[in-house]
C-alpha positions in Angstrom: -177.0 106.2 -42.1 -173.8 106.8 -39.6 -170.4 106.1 -40.9 -167.4 105.9 -38.0 -164.9 108.8 -37.6 -162.8 109.8 -40.8 -158.9 109.0 -39.0 -156.8 106.4 -38.4 -158.7 104.2 -36.2 -156.2 103.6 -34.2 -158.9 104.4 -30.3 -160.8 102.1 -30.3 -160.2 99.7 -33.5 -160.6 95.8 -34.1 -161.7 93.9 -37.6 -163.3 90.7 -38.0 -160.3 88.7 -38.0 -158.6 88.5 -34.7 -154.6 87.1 -35.7 -151.8 85.8 -32.9 -148.4 84.4 -33.7 -147.7 81.6 -32.1 -144.1 81.8 -31.6 -144.2 84.5 -30.0 -142.6 83.7 -26.6 -142.8 87.1 -24.6 -145.8 88.4 -22.4 -146.4 92.0 -22.8 -150.2 93.7 -22.4 -152.2 93.2 -25.7 -151.5 95.7 -28.5 -154.5 96.8 -30.6 -153.7 97.4 -34.6 -156.8 97.3 -37.8 -156.2 93.7 -38.6 -153.9 91.9 -35.4 -154.4 91.2 -32.5 -151.3 89.8 -30.5 -149.3 89.9 -27.4 -151.5 86.7 -25.1 -149.5 85.2 -22.7 -147.4 82.1 -23.7 -145.7 80.3 -21.7 -141.6 78.4 -22.0 -141.5 75.2 -20.8 -138.5 73.5 -18.4 -138.6 70.3 -17.1 -138.6 69.9 -13.7 -138.8 67.7 -11.0 -142.2 65.4 -10.3 -142.0 67.0 -6.7 -141.1 70.1 -8.3 -144.2 70.1 -10.5 -146.3 69.3 -7.7 -145.2 72.5 -5.9 -144.9 74.8 -8.4 -148.9 73.8 -10.1 -149.7 74.3 -5.8 -148.2 77.9 -5.8 -148.2 79.3 -9.2 -151.9 81.5 -8.8 -151.4 82.9 -13.4 -152.6 86.8 -13.9 -153.6 86.5 -17.7 -153.6 89.5 -20.2 -157.3 90.8 -20.0 -158.8 89.7 -23.9 -160.7 91.7 -26.4 -162.3 90.5 -28.9 -164.6 94.1 -30.2 -165.4 96.7 -28.0 -168.7 94.7 -27.6 -167.6 92.1 -26.0 -164.7 93.2 -24.3 -167.7 95.9 -21.9 -169.7 93.7 -21.7 -167.2 91.3 -19.3 -165.7 95.5 -17.9 -170.3 95.2 -16.6 -170.0 91.6 -15.4 -167.4 91.3 -13.5 -167.6 94.9 -11.9 -167.3 94.4 -7.9 -165.9 90.8 -8.7 -163.2 90.2 -6.8 -159.9 90.0 -8.6 -160.2 86.5 -8.4 -163.3 86.2 -10.1 -161.9 88.3 -13.4 -158.7 86.6 -13.3 -160.1 83.1 -13.3 -161.6 84.0 -16.4 -159.5 85.6 -18.1 -157.0 82.7 -17.6 -160.4 80.3 -19.1 -160.2 82.7 -22.2 -157.0 81.8 -22.6 -156.5 78.6 -22.0 -159.4 77.3 -23.3 -161.0 79.4 -26.1 -158.5 81.3 -27.7 -156.0 79.0 -26.8 -153.0 79.7 -27.8 -150.3 77.8 -31.2 -148.6 75.1 -28.1 -151.9 73.9 -28.5 -151.9 71.9 -32.0 -154.6 68.7 -31.5 -157.8 70.4 -32.7 -158.9 66.8 -30.1 -157.2 68.4 -27.8 -159.2 72.1 -27.8 -162.6 71.0 -28.6 -162.0 68.9 -24.2 -160.7 72.1 -23.3 -163.0 74.3 -24.9 -165.9 72.2 -24.0 -164.6 71.7 -20.3 -164.1 76.5 -20.3 -168.2 76.6 -21.2 -168.5 74.1 -18.0 -165.8 75.8 -16.2 -168.0 79.5 -17.0 -171.2 78.1 -16.3 -169.8 77.4 -12.8 -168.4 80.5 -12.3 -172.5 81.9 -13.4 -173.4 79.9 -10.9 -171.5 80.7 -8.3 -170.4 83.9 -8.9 -173.6 85.7 -9.7 -177.1 85.3 -10.7 -180.2 87.4 -12.4 -179.4 89.1 -16.0 -175.4 89.2 -14.7 -175.6 85.7 -15.6 -176.8 85.4 -18.5 -174.9 88.6 -19.6 -171.6 86.9 -18.7 -172.8 83.2 -20.4 -174.0 85.2 -23.4 -170.7 86.6 -23.9 -168.6 83.2 -23.3 -170.9 82.4 -25.8 -169.7 84.2 -28.5 -166.5 83.7 -27.8 -166.3 79.3 -27.9 -168.7 80.7 -31.4 -165.3 82.4 -32.0 -162.7 80.4 -31.3 -164.7 77.5 -33.2 -163.3 79.0 -36.1 -160.2 79.3 -35.7 -157.6 78.9 -38.6 -153.9 79.0 -39.4 -152.2 80.5 -41.7 -149.8 77.8 -44.3 -147.3 80.2 -44.9 -146.9 82.2 -41.9 -148.4 79.8 -38.6 -150.7 82.9 -37.6 -153.8 81.7 -35.5 -157.4 83.9 -36.9 -160.0 83.9 -35.7 -163.8 85.7 -36.8 -165.2 88.1 -34.6 -168.2 89.6 -35.0 -168.6 93.8 -36.6 -167.4 95.8 -33.8 -168.0 99.0 -33.7 -167.2 101.9 -30.3 -169.1 102.4 -27.1 -172.6 104.2 -28.1 -172.6 104.0 -31.1 -175.8 102.9 -33.0 -176.8 100.0 -34.5 -176.9 101.0 -38.0 -172.9 102.4 -37.4 -171.4 101.2 -40.2 -167.2 101.1 -40.2 -165.9 102.6 -43.6 -162.8 100.4 -43.6 -164.3 97.8 -43.9 -166.3 98.5 -46.3 -164.1 99.4 -48.2 -162.0 96.6 -47.1 -165.0 94.9 -48.8 -164.7 97.0 -52.5 -161.6 97.8 -52.9 -159.3 95.5 -52.1 -156.1 97.4 -53.2 -157.0 100.4 -52.0 -157.3 99.2 -48.5 -153.8 97.8 -48.7 -152.7 100.8 -49.0 -155.4 102.9 -45.9 -153.3 99.8 -43.6 -150.3 100.5 -44.9 -150.0 104.0 -43.9 -150.9 103.0 -41.3 -148.4 100.5 -41.0 -145.7 103.3 -41.6 -146.8 105.9 -39.1 -149.2 107.8 -41.3 -152.8 107.7 -41.0 -154.9 106.7 -43.8 -157.2 110.4 -43.8 -156.2 110.6 -47.3 -157.4 107.3 -48.5 -160.3 106.9 -46.1 -161.4 110.6 -47.0 -161.4 109.6 -51.0 -163.2 106.5 -49.8 -165.5 108.0 -48.5 -167.1 110.4 -51.0 -167.9 107.3 -53.8 -169.9 105.7 -50.6 -173.0 107.9 -51.8 -172.9 106.9 -55.2 -173.1 103.3 -54.0 -175.4 101.8 -51.7 -174.9 98.3 -52.6 -171.1 99.0 -51.1 -173.4 99.8 -47.2 -175.1 96.6 -48.0 -173.2 94.3 -49.0 -171.7 95.5 -45.8 -174.4 95.5 -44.4 -175.4 91.5 -44.8 -171.7 90.4 -44.1 -171.8 91.9 -40.6 -175.0 90.2 -40.2 -174.3 86.6 -41.4 -171.2 87.2 -39.5 -173.3 87.8 -35.4 -176.0 85.0 -36.9 -173.1 82.7 -37.4 -171.4 83.2 -33.8 -174.7 83.5 -31.4 -176.1 79.8 -32.9 -173.2 78.2 -33.6 -173.8 74.6 -32.6 -171.2 73.5 -29.4 -172.0 69.7 -27.8 -170.5 69.5 -24.8 -169.3 66.3 -23.7 -169.5 67.8 -19.9 -172.6 69.5 -19.5 -174.9 67.4 -17.2 -171.3 68.8 -14.2 -172.9 69.6 -11.5 -172.1 73.1 -10.4 -173.6 73.3 -6.6 -170.3 72.7 -5.4 -167.0 73.2 -6.5 -165.6 69.5 -4.7 -169.5 67.9 -7.2 -168.1 70.0 -10.3 -164.3 69.0 -9.9 -165.8 64.9 -9.5 -167.6 64.9 -12.1 -165.7 65.7 -14.1 -163.0 64.3 -13.7 -166.3 61.4 -13.9 -167.2 62.4 -18.0 -163.6 63.2 -18.7 -163.2 59.7 -18.5 -166.0 58.5 -19.4 -165.0 60.2 -23.0 -161.0 59.6 -22.6 -159.9 61.9 -22.5 -157.4 60.7 -20.0 -154.1 63.8 -20.3 -153.5 64.6 -17.4 -152.7 67.9 -19.5 -157.4 67.9 -18.7 -156.9 67.9 -14.5 -154.1 70.3 -14.4 -156.8 72.9 -16.2 -159.3 71.8 -13.5 -157.2 72.2 -10.5 -155.6 76.0 -12.9 -159.3 76.4 -12.6 -160.2 75.9 -9.1 -157.4 77.7 -7.5 -156.9 81.1 -9.8 -160.7 81.5 -8.5 -158.7 81.0 -5.2 -160.3 77.7 -4.1 -159.4 75.0 -2.1 -160.8 71.2 -3.9 -159.8 68.5 -1.9 
C-alpha cells in the first residue's frame, strides 16, 4: 500500500469534486486547491448590432483556459495533443469549456445536454481528422470521461457554486494502490478534515493534522477498504455512464459534411437555437478551418 506524501498537497492537488463559481467574470489562470478549482474564462455579454455581431463572430478566435480535471486527465490530453498545431489544442480546450464543463450562464438542462452531445461529436471529428491509432482512441476515451464528469454537475442552492465529481487523483508515476490520505480523512473524520482544510486555507500546510491522522490508519484497515471501494465506484460511474447522443450519426468525413449533418440533426431534434450553430462555427474557427 502506498500513501500520498504527508505534507500539504498543494503542488498537484485535486479532489473528488470540482467547483466553479458562476459569478466569476475575470478571466484568469486556473488556481488549484484541495477542494476547489476556479478561474474558468467566463465572458461578459454586450449588446451589438447584427452586422457587428457577424463581424465579431468571424474575426475573433477565443483562447480557452486549460482544463485540469485530474492529473491523469491533464496528462492524457497533454500526451494526445503533443505535436498538434496550436489550433487543434485550442479547439479542444474551447470545446471542453463551451460544451462539457460549461459555466453558470448555461442554466437550461436541455441546452446543456445538446451542447454536451455536440461536444462528443466534435471530439470524434477531431479524432478522425487530426489523430490516428492509439492517440485517437485515448483522446476519445478521455473526452468520454470528461463527458461523464459533466453529467455529475450539481449546484449548491445556497452559494450557487457548480460542482462536478471527478475520479480520485494520484500524482504522475504513483502506483495503482496509491492512497490519498486527505481523502480518507474526509470520509472517516470530517471534523479533522475541516480543520486540515482550514489550516491550508489560512496559509498553513495542514501537516500536523495529516500526520496525526496517518498514525491512526494502521489500526483501521477498514478505512482504506472503504476508500478503495468508493474510489472504484466513482471510477466505474464516470467510465461507464451511458450518453445517448442524438448526433451519433453525424457525418465527420469533411468539414462541410459535418457542419451540414449537424445542422440537419439539430433541426430533427427541434434544437433550433442559433447559439448551437454559433457553437459549430466557433468550433471550426478555432481549428482554423473555413466552412462554406
